[in-house]
LUMKE-115424 format. One record per residue: residue number from 1; chain; residue in one letter; y, z, x of N, C-alpha, C in turn. Coordinates in Angstrom, 2 decimals, m for minus. Example, Ala and Ser with C-alpha at 12.3 -4.5 7.8 and 13.67 -1.06 7.14 Angstrom:
% LUMKE-115424
PT;1;A;A;m5.69;7.80;13.19;m4.50;7.80;12.30;m3.30;7.80;13.20
PT;2;A;S;m2.25;7.08;12.85;m1.06;7.14;13.67;0.03;7.87;12.90
//
This chain:
% LUMKE-115424
PT;1;A;M;15.92;m35.19;m41.86;15.26;m36.48;m42.05;13.83;m36.41;m41.52
PT;2;A;A;12.90;m36.94;m42.26;11.50;m36.91;m41.84;11.29;m37.77;m40.60
PT;3;A;I;10.40;m37.29;m39.71;10.06;m38.01;m38.50;8.63;m38.48;m38.63
PT;4;A;N;8.37;m39.76;m38.42;7.03;m40.29;m38.63;6.74;m41.39;m37.61
PT;5;A;H;6.37;m40.97;m36.40;6.00;m41.92;m35.37;4.49;m41.99;m35.27
PT;6;A;Y;4.00;m43.06;m34.67;2.55;m43.28;m34.66;1.81;m42.27;m33.80
PT;7;A;K;2.24;m42.06;m32.56;1.54;m41.13;m31.68;2.51;m40.19;m31.00
PT;8;A;Q;2.11;m38.92;m30.93;2.88;m37.89;m30.24;1.96;m37.17;m29.27
PT;9;A;S;2.41;m37.04;m28.03;1.58;m36.45;m26.98;2.19;m35.16;m26.46
PT;10;A;N;1.32;m34.18;m26.24;1.67;m32.92;m25.59;2.89;m32.25;m26.24
PT;11;A;Q;2.81;m32.09;m27.55;3.90;m31.49;m28.31;3.67;m29.99;m28.48
PT;12;A;P;4.70;m29.15;m28.21;4.57;m27.71;m28.46;4.25;m27.45;m29.93
PT;13;A;A;3.24;m26.63;m30.19;2.79;m26.43;m31.57;2.09;m25.10;m31.74
PT;14;A;Y;2.14;m24.59;m32.97;1.36;m23.43;m33.38;0.49;m23.84;m34.57
PT;15;A;V;m0.69;m23.23;m34.67;m1.57;m23.45;m35.82;m1.18;m22.47;m36.92
PT;16;A;L;m0.77;m23.00;m38.07;m0.42;m22.15;m39.20;m1.62;m21.81;m40.07
PT;17;A;H;m2.53;m22.79;m40.21;m3.65;m22.62;m41.14;m4.67;m23.72;m40.88
PT;18;A;T;m5.94;m23.41;m41.10;m6.99;m24.43;m41.04;m7.90;m24.29;m42.25
PT;19;A;Y;m8.46;m25.41;m42.66;m9.46;m25.37;m43.73;m10.45;m26.51;m43.55
PT;20;A;E;m11.62;m26.35;m44.14;m12.71;m27.30;m43.94;m12.37;m28.66;m44.53
PT;21;A;F;m12.84;m29.69;m43.84;m12.59;m31.07;m44.26;m13.84;m31.88;m43.98
PT;22;A;K;m14.39;m32.45;m45.05;m15.65;m33.21;m44.96;m16.73;m32.33;m44.34
PT;23;A;E;m17.70;m32.90;m43.67;m18.87;m32.13;m43.24;m18.65;m31.35;m41.95
PT;24;A;T;m17.94;m31.93;m41.00;m17.85;m31.29;m39.68;m16.43;m31.10;m39.18
PT;25;A;S;m15.44;m31.43;m39.98;m14.06;m31.42;m39.49;m13.24;m30.29;m40.11
PT;26;A;L;m12.05;m30.11;m39.57;m11.09;m29.15;m40.08;m9.72;m29.82;m40.21
PT;27;A;V;m8.99;m29.44;m41.26;m7.58;m29.80;m41.33;m6.80;m28.65;m40.72
PT;28;A;A;m5.94;m28.96;m39.76;m5.09;m27.96;m39.11;m3.64;m28.25;m39.44
PT;29;A;E;m3.01;m27.30;m40.11;m1.58;m27.39;m40.38;m0.84;m26.83;m39.17
PT;30;A;L;m0.08;m27.68;m38.49;0.62;m27.29;m37.28;2.11;m27.12;m37.55
PT;31;A;F;2.71;m26.16;m36.86;4.17;m26.03;m36.83;4.61;m26.46;m35.44
PT;32;A;T;5.27;m27.61;m35.35;5.62;m28.18;m34.06;7.12;m28.11;m33.82
PT;33;A;K;7.48;m28.12;m32.56;8.88;m27.95;m32.20;9.74;m29.15;m32.58
PT;34;A;E;9.23;m30.34;m32.35;10.04;m31.55;m32.53;9.77;m32.28;m33.84
PT;35;A;H;8.70;m31.94;m34.53;8.32;m32.70;m35.72;8.07;m31.81;m36.94
PT;36;A;G;8.39;m30.52;m36.84;8.21;m29.64;m37.98;6.74;m29.40;m38.30
PT;37;A;R;6.46;m29.29;m39.58;5.09;m29.02;m40.02;4.31;m30.33;m40.12
PT;38;A;V;3.18;m30.38;m39.44;2.38;m31.59;m39.37;0.94;m31.27;m39.77
PT;39;A;A;0.40;m32.05;m40.69;m0.99;m31.89;m41.11;m1.87;m32.81;m40.28
PT;40;A;T;m2.89;m32.24;m39.63;m3.77;m33.03;m38.77;m5.22;m32.74;m39.12
PT;41;A;V;m6.09;m33.69;m38.84;m7.53;m33.47;m39.00;m8.15;m33.43;m37.61
PT;42;A;A;m8.85;m32.33;m37.34;m9.58;m32.16;m36.08;m11.02;m32.57;m36.34
PT;43;A;K;m11.34;m33.80;m35.99;m12.67;m34.34;m36.29;m13.75;m33.64;m35.47
PT;44;A;G;m14.79;m33.21;m36.16;m15.91;m32.55;m35.50;m15.63;m31.14;m35.04
PT;45;A;A;m14.50;m30.56;m35.45;m14.12;m29.24;m34.93;m15.04;m28.12;m35.42
PT;46;A;R;m15.83;m28.37;m36.45;m16.75;m27.33;m36.94;m18.09;m27.37;m36.21
PT;47;A;R;m18.27;m28.37;m35.37;m19.51;m28.43;m34.59;m19.48;m27.34;m33.51
PT;48;A;P;m20.64;m26.72;m33.21;m20.69;m25.62;m32.23;m20.13;m25.98;m30.86
PT;49;A;R;m20.26;m27.22;m30.44;m19.84;m27.60;m29.09;m18.48;m28.31;m29.08
PT;50;A;S;m17.75;m28.23;m30.16;m16.45;m28.88;m30.21;m15.48;m28.23;m29.22
PT;51;A;A;m14.77;m29.07;m28.48;m13.81;m28.57;m27.49;m12.62;m27.89;m28.17
PT;52;A;M;m12.26;m28.33;m29.37;m11.10;m27.78;m30.05;m11.41;m26.57;m30.92
PT;53;A;R;m12.67;m26.31;m31.15;m13.05;m25.25;m32.09;m12.42;m23.91;m31.71
PT;54;A;G;m12.48;m23.56;m30.44;m11.95;m22.27;m30.01;m10.45;m22.25;m29.79
PT;55;A;Q;m9.82;m23.42;m29.85;m8.38;m23.49;m29.60;m7.55;m23.47;m30.87
PT;56;A;L;m8.18;m23.67;m32.01;m7.45;m23.68;m33.28;m7.20;m22.25;m33.75
PT;57;A;Q;m6.41;m21.54;m32.98;m6.10;m20.14;m33.26;m4.62;m19.98;m33.57
PT;58;A;S;m4.35;m19.18;m34.59;m2.96;m18.90;m34.94;m2.29;m18.04;m33.88
PT;59;A;F;m0.97;m18.15;m33.81;m0.09;m17.31;m33.00;m0.11;m17.63;m31.50
PT;60;A;Q;m0.82;m18.69;m31.10;m0.86;m19.07;m29.69;m0.12;m20.40;m29.51
PT;61;A;M;0.79;m20.44;m28.55;1.49;m21.69;m28.25;0.50;m22.70;m27.66
PT;62;A;L;0.48;m23.89;m28.25;m0.43;m24.94;m27.82;0.34;m26.21;m27.52
PT;63;A;S;m0.29;m27.09;m26.78;0.23;m28.43;m26.54;m0.68;m29.40;m27.27
PT;64;A;A;m0.16;m30.08;m28.28;m0.98;m30.89;m29.17;m0.67;m32.38;m29.05
PT;65;A;T;m1.72;m33.19;m29.16;m1.57;m34.65;m29.20;m2.23;m35.16;m30.46
PT;66;A;W;m1.49;m35.96;m31.24;m2.03;m36.51;m32.48;m1.50;m37.92;m32.69
PT;67;A;S;m2.11;m38.63;m33.63;m1.63;m39.96;m33.97;m1.89;m40.22;m35.45
PT;68;A;G;m1.22;m41.24;m35.99;m1.43;m41.60;m37.38;m0.14;m41.91;m38.09
PT;69;A;K;m0.18;m42.86;m39.01;1.00;m43.24;m39.77;1.05;m42.56;m41.13
PT;70;A;N;m0.10;m42.05;m41.60;m0.15;m41.40;m42.90;0.20;m39.92;m42.77
PT;71;A;E;0.26;m39.22;m43.90;0.62;m37.81;m43.88;m0.39;m36.98;m43.11
PT;72;A;L;m1.67;m37.32;m43.20;m2.72;m36.61;m42.48;m2.99;m37.33;m41.16
PT;73;A;K;m2.59;m36.73;m40.05;m2.74;m37.33;m38.74;m4.12;m37.00;m38.15
PT;74;A;T;m4.46;m37.67;m37.07;m5.68;m37.37;m36.32;m5.30;m36.57;m35.09
PT;75;A;L;m5.86;m35.37;m34.97;m5.59;m34.49;m33.83;m6.55;m34.86;m32.70
PT;76;A;H;m6.00;m35.25;m31.55;m6.83;m35.71;m30.44;m7.14;m34.60;m29.44
PT;77;A;S;m6.16;m33.75;m29.15;m6.41;m32.72;m28.14;m5.46;m31.54;m28.32
PT;78;A;L;m5.89;m30.40;m27.80;m5.09;m29.18;m27.74;m5.26;m28.55;m26.37
PT;79;A;D;m4.19;m28.00;m25.85;m4.25;m27.26;m24.58;m3.40;m26.00;m24.71
PT;80;A;W;m3.82;m24.93;m24.02;m3.04;m23.71;m24.01;m1.72;m23.98;m23.30
PT;81;A;S;m0.64;m23.42;m23.83;0.68;m23.77;m23.31;1.52;m22.57;m22.93
PT;82;A;D;1.11;m21.35;m23.26;1.92;m20.18;m22.99;1.01;m18.98;m22.85
PT;83;A;G;1.56;m17.85;m22.46;0.77;m16.65;m22.34;0.19;m16.19;m23.67
PT;84;A;L;m0.93;m15.48;m23.62;m1.61;m15.02;m24.82;m0.77;m14.01;m25.57
PT;85;A;V;m0.63;m14.20;m26.88;0.06;m13.26;m27.76;m1.00;m12.59;m28.64
PT;86;A;T;m1.05;m11.26;m28.58;m2.07;m10.52;m29.33;m1.40;m9.71;m30.43
PT;87;A;L;m1.74;m10.03;m31.67;m1.24;m9.28;m32.82;m2.39;m8.46;m33.40
PT;88;A;Q;m2.13;m7.19;m33.66;m3.16;m6.31;m34.17;m2.65;m5.52;m35.36
PT;89;A;G;m3.57;m5.14;m36.24;m3.23;m4.27;m37.37;m2.15;m4.85;m38.26
PT;90;A;E;m1.12;m4.06;m38.52;m0.05;m4.49;m39.40;0.72;m5.67;m38.81
PT;91;A;A;0.84;m5.71;m37.49;1.53;m6.84;m36.84;0.78;m8.15;m37.11
PT;92;A;L;m0.55;m8.09;m37.16;m1.34;m9.27;m37.46;m1.07;m9.76;m38.87
PT;93;A;M;m0.99;m8.83;m39.83;m0.68;m9.21;m41.20;0.73;m9.80;m41.30
PT;94;A;C;1.66;m9.25;m40.52;3.02;m9.80;m40.49;3.00;m11.24;m39.98
PT;95;A;G;2.17;m11.52;m38.98;2.06;m12.88;m38.46;1.53;m13.84;m39.51
PT;96;A;F;0.53;m13.43;m40.25;0.00;m14.28;m41.31;1.04;m14.49;m42.42
PT;97;A;Y;1.86;m13.48;m42.64;2.94;m13.61;m43.62;3.94;m14.67;m43.18
PT;98;A;L;4.33;m14.66;m41.92;5.23;m15.70;m41.41;4.62;m17.08;m41.61
PT;99;A;N;3.34;m17.21;m41.30;2.67;m18.50;m41.44;2.66;m18.98;m42.89
PT;100;A;E;2.40;m18.05;m43.82;2.38;m18.44;m45.23;3.78;m18.85;m45.70
PT;101;A;L;4.80;m18.16;m45.22;6.17;m18.55;m45.55;6.45;m19.99;m45.10
PT;102;A;L;6.08;m20.31;m43.89;6.32;m21.66;m43.35;5.53;m22.70;m44.14
PT;103;A;L;4.30;m22.38;m44.48;3.48;m23.32;m45.25;4.07;m23.59;m46.63
PT;104;A;R;4.63;m22.56;m47.24;5.14;m22.69;m48.61;6.54;m23.32;m48.68
PT;105;A;L;7.38;m23.04;m47.70;8.78;m23.45;m47.80;9.16;m24.62;m46.91
PT;106;A;L;8.45;m24.84;m45.83;8.86;m25.87;m44.87;8.25;m27.21;m45.24
PT;107;A;P;9.08;m28.23;m45.52;8.54;m29.55;m45.83;7.81;m30.14;m44.62
PT;108;A;R;6.88;m30.99;m44.87;6.17;m31.63;m43.76;7.08;m32.62;m43.03
PT;109;A;E;6.90;m32.65;m41.72;7.59;m33.58;m40.83;9.12;m33.52;m40.97
PT;110;A;D;9.61;m32.30;m41.07;11.05;m32.05;m41.12;11.35;m31.07;m39.99
PT;111;A;A;11.92;m31.59;m38.90;12.05;m30.81;m37.66;13.07;m29.69;m37.80
PT;112;A;H;12.71;m28.50;m37.29;13.60;m27.35;m37.23;13.37;m26.67;m35.88
PT;113;A;T;13.99;m27.23;m34.85;13.75;m26.78;m33.49;14.12;m25.32;m33.30
PT;114;A;Q;15.27;m24.90;m33.82;15.70;m23.51;m33.64;14.78;m22.54;m34.38
PT;115;A;L;14.30;m22.94;m35.55;13.37;m22.10;m36.29;12.06;m21.95;m35.51
PT;116;A;F;11.61;m23.02;m34.88;10.40;m22.96;m34.06;10.58;m21.93;m32.95
PT;117;A;E;11.71;m21.99;m32.27;11.96;m21.06;m31.17;12.07;m19.62;m31.68
PT;118;A;Y;12.65;m19.45;m32.87;12.78;m18.11;m33.43;11.41;m17.58;m33.86
PT;119;A;Y;10.57;m18.47;m34.37;9.20;m18.08;m34.73;8.46;m17.59;m33.48
PT;120;A;Q;8.58;m18.33;m32.40;7.95;m17.95;m31.14;8.43;m16.57;m30.68
PT;121;A;A;9.74;m16.34;m30.73;10.29;m15.06;m30.32;9.84;m13.93;m31.24
PT;122;A;T;9.75;m14.22;m32.54;9.34;m13.20;m33.51;7.89;m12.77;m33.27
PT;123;A;L;7.01;m13.72;m32.96;5.62;m13.37;m32.67;5.54;m12.42;m31.48
PT;124;A;K;6.33;m12.69;m30.45;6.32;m11.82;m29.26;6.86;m10.44;m29.60
PT;125;A;N;7.85;m10.37;m30.48;8.38;m9.08;m30.90;7.36;m8.31;m31.75
PT;126;A;L;6.67;m9.02;m32.63;5.65;m8.37;m33.45;4.52;m7.81;m32.59
PT;127;A;A;4.21;m8.51;m31.51;3.12;m8.07;m30.63;3.41;m6.71;m30.00
PT;128;A;K;4.69;m6.32;m29.94;5.05;m5.01;m29.40;4.67;m3.88;m30.35
PT;129;A;G;4.49;m4.22;m31.64;4.00;m3.26;m32.61;5.02;m2.29;m33.16
PT;130;A;T;6.31;m2.51;m32.91;7.33;m1.59;m33.40;8.38;m2.36;m34.21
PT;131;A;H;9.06;m1.64;m35.11;10.15;m2.19;m35.92;9.71;m3.47;m36.65
PT;132;A;L;8.52;m3.45;m37.18;7.95;m4.66;m37.81;8.80;m5.14;m38.98
PT;133;A;A;9.24;m4.21;m39.83;10.01;m4.61;m41.02;11.30;m5.31;m40.62
PT;134;A;S;11.97;m4.82;m39.60;13.22;m5.45;m39.16;12.97;m6.86;m38.63
PT;135;A;H;11.87;m7.05;m37.92;11.54;m8.39;m37.42;11.28;m9.35;m38.59
PT;136;A;L;10.64;m8.85;m39.65;10.39;m9.69;m40.81;11.68;m10.07;m41.51
PT;137;A;R;12.58;m9.11;m41.69;13.85;m9.40;m42.35;14.64;m10.44;m41.56
PT;138;A;R;14.67;m10.30;m40.25;15.41;m11.25;m39.43;14.83;m12.65;m39.58
PT;139;A;F;13.49;m12.75;m39.57;12.88;m14.07;m39.67;13.10;m14.67;m41.05
PT;140;A;E;12.94;m13.88;m42.10;13.16;m14.38;m43.46;14.56;m14.96;m43.60
PT;141;A;L;15.55;m14.20;m43.12;16.93;m14.66;m43.22;17.16;m15.91;m42.38
PT;142;A;K;16.67;m15.91;m41.16;16.84;m17.06;m40.27;16.18;m18.30;m40.88
PT;143;A;M;15.02;m18.13;m41.46;14.32;m19.28;m42.04;15.12;m19.90;m43.18
PT;144;A;L;15.60;m19.08;m44.10;16.38;m19.62;m45.22;17.64;m20.31;m44.72
PT;145;A;Q;18.31;m19.71;m43.75;19.53;m20.30;m43.22;19.25;m21.62;m42.51
PT;146;A;E;18.20;m21.67;m41.71;17.86;m22.88;m40.97;17.45;m24.02;m41.90
PT;147;A;M;16.89;m23.66;m43.05;16.45;m24.68;m44.00;17.57;m25.12;m44.94
PT;148;A;G;18.76;m24.57;m44.75;19.91;m25.04;m45.51;20.21;m24.26;m46.77
PT;149;A;Y;19.47;m23.16;m47.02;19.77;m22.33;m48.18;20.95;m21.42;m47.84
PT;150;A;A;21.94;m21.40;m48.70;23.11;m20.58;m48.45;22.78;m19.10;m48.67
PT;151;A;V;22.99;m18.30;m47.63;22.83;m16.85;m47.75;24.09;m16.21;m47.15
PT;152;A;P;25.23;m16.33;m47.84;26.48;m15.78;m47.30;26.42;m14.25;m47.29
PT;153;A;L;26.88;m13.68;m46.20;26.80;m12.23;m46.03;28.16;m11.57;m45.81
PT;154;A;S;29.10;m12.26;m45.22;30.37;m11.63;m44.87;31.50;m11.94;m45.85
PT;155;A;F;31.25;m12.89;m46.79;32.25;m13.22;m47.80;31.58;m13.26;m49.18
PT;156;A;D;32.33;m12.86;m50.21;31.77;m12.89;m51.56;31.92;m14.28;m52.17
PT;157;A;E;31.56;m14.41;m53.44;31.56;m15.73;m54.08;32.97;m16.33;m54.19
PT;158;A;N;34.00;m15.49;m54.07;35.39;m15.97;m54.13;36.01;m16.11;m52.75
PT;159;A;D;35.16;m16.08;m51.71;35.59;m16.21;m50.31;36.45;m15.05;m49.84
PT;160;A;A;36.36;m13.92;m50.53;37.03;m12.71;m50.06;36.09;m11.96;m49.12
PT;161;A;P;36.59;m11.35;m48.06;35.72;m10.61;m47.13;34.95;m9.50;m47.84
PT;162;A;V;33.70;m9.37;m47.53;32.89;m8.28;m48.08;33.39;m6.96;m47.51
PT;163;A;A;33.58;m5.99;m48.39;34.06;m4.67;m47.99;32.88;m3.72;m47.85
PT;164;A;A;32.80;m3.04;m46.73;31.66;m2.17;m46.46;31.50;m1.08;m47.52
PT;165;A;E;32.61;m0.57;m48.04;32.56;0.54;m49.00;32.31;0.09;m50.44
PT;166;A;S;32.31;m1.21;m50.70;32.14;m1.71;m52.06;30.67;m1.97;m52.37
PT;167;A;H;30.40;m2.09;m53.68;29.05;m2.44;m54.13;29.13;m3.78;m54.87
PT;168;A;Y;28.07;m4.56;m54.70;28.05;m5.93;m55.24;26.73;m6.19;m55.94
PT;169;A;R;26.75;m7.28;m56.72;25.50;m7.89;m57.17;25.34;m9.18;m56.38
PT;170;A;Y;24.16;m9.34;m55.79;23.91;m10.54;m55.00;23.03;m11.47;m55.81
PT;171;A;E;23.57;m12.65;m56.10;22.84;m13.63;m56.92;22.53;m14.86;m56.08
PT;172;A;A;21.29;m15.33;m56.16;20.86;m16.50;m55.41;21.78;m17.69;m55.70
PT;173;A;E;22.17;m18.39;m54.65;23.01;m19.59;m54.70;24.47;m19.30;m55.02
PT;174;A;Y;24.81;m18.02;m55.22;26.20;m17.63;m55.42;26.66;m16.63;m54.35
PT;175;A;G;25.78;m15.72;m54.00;26.14;m14.71;m53.02;26.58;m13.42;m53.68
PT;176;A;A;27.42;m12.66;m52.97;27.87;m11.37;m53.45;28.92;m11.53;m54.55
PT;177;A;C;28.71;m10.85;m55.66;29.63;m10.92;m56.80;30.04;m9.50;m57.19
PT;178;A;A;31.14;m9.40;m57.88;31.53;m8.11;m58.44;30.46;m7.64;m59.42
PT;179;A;L;30.29;m6.34;m59.52;29.25;m5.80;m60.40;29.42;m6.26;m61.84
PT;180;A;S;30.68;m6.50;m62.26;30.95;m6.90;m63.64;30.80;m8.40;m63.85
PT;181;A;A;30.58;m9.15;m62.76;30.57;m10.61;m62.88;29.25;m11.18;m63.38
PT;182;A;T;28.16;m10.47;m63.17;26.85;m11.00;m63.54;25.86;m9.85;m63.70
PT;183;A;K;24.84;m10.11;m64.49;23.73;m9.16;m64.61;22.51;m9.64;m63.82
PT;184;A;N;22.64;m10.79;m63.18;21.52;m11.34;m62.40;21.55;m10.79;m60.97
PT;185;A;G;20.51;m11.06;m60.22;20.45;m10.64;m58.84;20.16;m9.17;m58.69
PT;186;A;I;20.51;m8.62;m57.51;20.25;m7.22;m57.23;21.54;m6.55;m56.75
PT;187;A;E;21.63;m5.26;m56.98;22.80;m4.50;m56.54;22.58;m3.96;m55.14
PT;188;A;L;23.59;m4.08;m54.30;23.52;m3.52;m52.95;24.92;m3.23;m52.43
PT;189;A;S;24.99;m2.57;m51.31;26.29;m2.20;m50.74;26.83;m3.29;m49.83
PT;190;A;G;28.14;m3.32;m49.71;28.75;m4.24;m48.77;28.33;m3.94;m47.34
PT;191;A;Q;28.09;m2.66;m47.04;27.67;m2.29;m45.69;26.35;m2.95;m45.33
PT;192;A;T;25.43;m3.05;m46.29;24.15;m3.71;m46.03;24.35;m5.17;m45.65
PT;193;A;L;25.20;m5.86;m46.40;25.46;m7.27;m46.11;26.08;m7.44;m44.73
PT;194;A;L;27.01;m6.58;m44.38;27.66;m6.68;m43.08;26.69;m6.32;m41.95
PT;195;A;D;25.82;m5.35;m42.20;24.80;m5.01;m41.20;23.87;m6.20;m40.96
PT;196;A;M;23.46;m6.87;m42.02;22.58;m8.02;m41.87;23.29;m9.15;m41.12
PT;197;A;Q;24.57;m9.34;m41.41;25.34;m10.36;m40.71;25.38;m10.06;m39.21
PT;198;A;Q;25.42;m8.78;m38.86;25.50;m8.36;m37.46;24.12;m8.08;m36.86
PT;199;A;D;23.06;m8.41;m37.61;21.68;m8.22;m37.13;21.40;m6.75;m36.79
PT;200;A;N;21.90;m5.87;m37.63;21.76;m4.43;m37.42;20.96;m3.84;m38.58
PT;201;A;Y;19.73;m3.43;m38.29;18.86;m2.88;m39.33;18.50;m1.42;m39.05
PT;202;A;L;19.40;m0.69;m38.38;19.12;0.69;m38.01;19.23;1.63;m39.21
PT;203;A;S;20.14;1.36;m40.13;20.37;2.25;m41.27;19.20;2.20;m42.26
PT;204;A;P;18.70;3.36;m42.71;17.65;3.37;m43.74;18.08;2.63;m45.00
PT;205;A;Q;19.35;2.76;m45.40;19.83;2.04;m46.58;19.76;0.53;m46.36
PT;206;A;T;20.18;0.08;m45.19;20.12;m1.35;m44.89;18.68;m1.84;m44.86
PT;207;A;Q;17.79;m1.06;m44.31;16.38;m1.44;m44.28;15.84;m1.63;m45.69
PT;208;A;Q;16.14;m0.68;m46.57;15.62;m0.75;m47.93;16.27;m1.87;m48.74
PT;209;A;Q;17.61;m1.96;m48.68;18.29;m2.97;m49.49;18.08;m4.39;m48.95
PT;210;A;S;17.96;m4.55;m47.65;17.70;m5.89;m47.10;16.31;m6.36;m47.51
PT;211;A;K;15.35;m5.44;m47.59;14.01;m5.80;m48.06;14.08;m6.27;m49.52
PT;212;A;Q;14.82;m5.54;m50.36;14.96;m5.93;m51.76;15.66;m7.29;m51.89
PT;213;A;L;16.69;m7.50;m51.08;17.42;m8.76;m51.14;16.55;m9.93;m50.74
PT;214;A;M;15.84;m9.81;m49.62;15.03;m10.93;m49.15;13.84;m11.18;m50.08
PT;215;A;R;13.30;m10.12;m50.65;12.21;m10.31;m51.62;12.71;m11.09;m52.83
PT;216;A;Y;13.90;m10.75;m53.30;14.50;m11.45;m54.45;14.79;m12.91;m54.12
PT;217;A;L;15.40;m13.18;m52.97;15.75;m14.55;m52.60;14.51;m15.41;m52.40
PT;218;A;L;13.51;m14.86;m51.73;12.29;m15.64;m51.49;11.57;m15.94;m52.81
PT;219;A;A;11.54;m14.97;m53.71;10.92;m15.21;m55.02;11.65;m16.33;m55.75
PT;220;A;H;12.97;m16.36;m55.61;13.77;m17.41;m56.26;13.39;m18.79;m55.74
PT;221;A;Y;13.25;m18.92;m54.43;12.98;m20.24;m53.85;11.50;m20.61;m53.86
PT;222;A;L;10.62;m19.61;m53.92;9.18;m19.90;m53.96;8.71;m20.26;m55.37
PT;223;A;G;9.39;m19.79;m56.38;8.97;m20.07;m57.75;7.93;m19.09;m58.24
PT;224;A;D;7.09;m19.55;m59.16;6.18;m18.66;m59.87;4.98;m18.21;m59.04
PT;225;A;K;4.62;m18.95;m57.98;3.42;m18.63;m57.21;3.76;m17.63;m56.11
PT;226;A;P;3.26;m16.39;m56.21;3.62;m15.37;m55.21;2.89;m15.59;m53.88
PT;227;A;L;3.40;m14.95;m52.86;2.75;m14.99;m51.55;1.60;m14.00;m51.51
PT;228;A;H;0.43;m14.44;m51.05;m0.72;m13.54;m50.97;m0.47;m12.44;m49.94
PT;229;A;T;0.09;m12.80;m48.78;0.29;m11.82;m47.73;1.39;m10.83;m48.07
PT;230;A;R;2.35;m11.19;m48.90;3.39;m10.26;m49.31;2.78;m9.06;m50.01
PT;231;A;K;1.84;m9.30;m50.92;1.21;m8.19;m51.64;0.45;m7.28;m50.67
PT;232;A;L;m0.23;m7.88;m49.69;m0.96;m7.08;m48.72;m0.01;m6.20;m47.91
PT;233;A;L;1.13;m6.77;m47.51;2.10;m5.99;m46.75;2.68;m4.85;m47.59
PT;234;A;M;2.92;m5.11;m48.85;3.45;m4.08;m49.74;2.43;m2.96;m49.90
PT;235;A;D;1.14;m3.32;m49.96;0.09;m2.32;m50.10;m0.04;m1.48;m48.84
PT;236;A;L;0.33;m2.04;m47.69;0.23;m1.29;m46.43;1.32;m0.24;m46.32
PT;237;A;Q;2.54;m0.68;m46.04;3.62;0.28;m45.90;4.94;m0.25;m46.47
PT;238;A;G;4.85;m1.10;m47.46;6.07;m1.61;m48.06;6.85;m2.53;m47.15
PT;239;A;L;6.18;m3.21;m46.22;6.89;m4.13;m45.33;7.40;m5.34;m46.07
//
């Protein structure tokens, strides 16, 4: 259910994206813990002496205060709220990819507290610079599940347990099906599905097939407009 109160003070938030608004202001798309994605206008933030200009940075936990009854709120203040998270190189591109996913799939003012906490944890994991692809797969899966999209992994479309030694076709909104049941979706092993259910991405096969599965599912829910950062990640190392 959408949350729309007049004023919110000192709310945990991350900046997902900013863009110019009128002559001196910026629109800041925030991902907040208690209110989901919130669009705010930071008045005068493009001025050289603006207090908020240097704080509108992605990947840093902030404490935000805003007000407004319309979809576009007025951002009053920002304060640093957690230790500095530094993303570099491929990890930085992964962070922008997470932000674009949230912007494209998360409705405004629809709270997802657990997803917020998982986003925070994922940023800290990305900052370590290792196992980037596995962190992305975990976040993609968690995001779809938290938003209510069914991604069954341990049972097939007939509620039979997935068998590690079997092969399936995985179709969006149906799940794992017998290979003869459909020509849609992608083919993968039961072991991959069970590994994903157990949050285990050590196997090269699971790494490859989980990437194919999540790419297929996200394309299904995103529609015809592709993600810009997805192409950049593919150009880098197939993340």
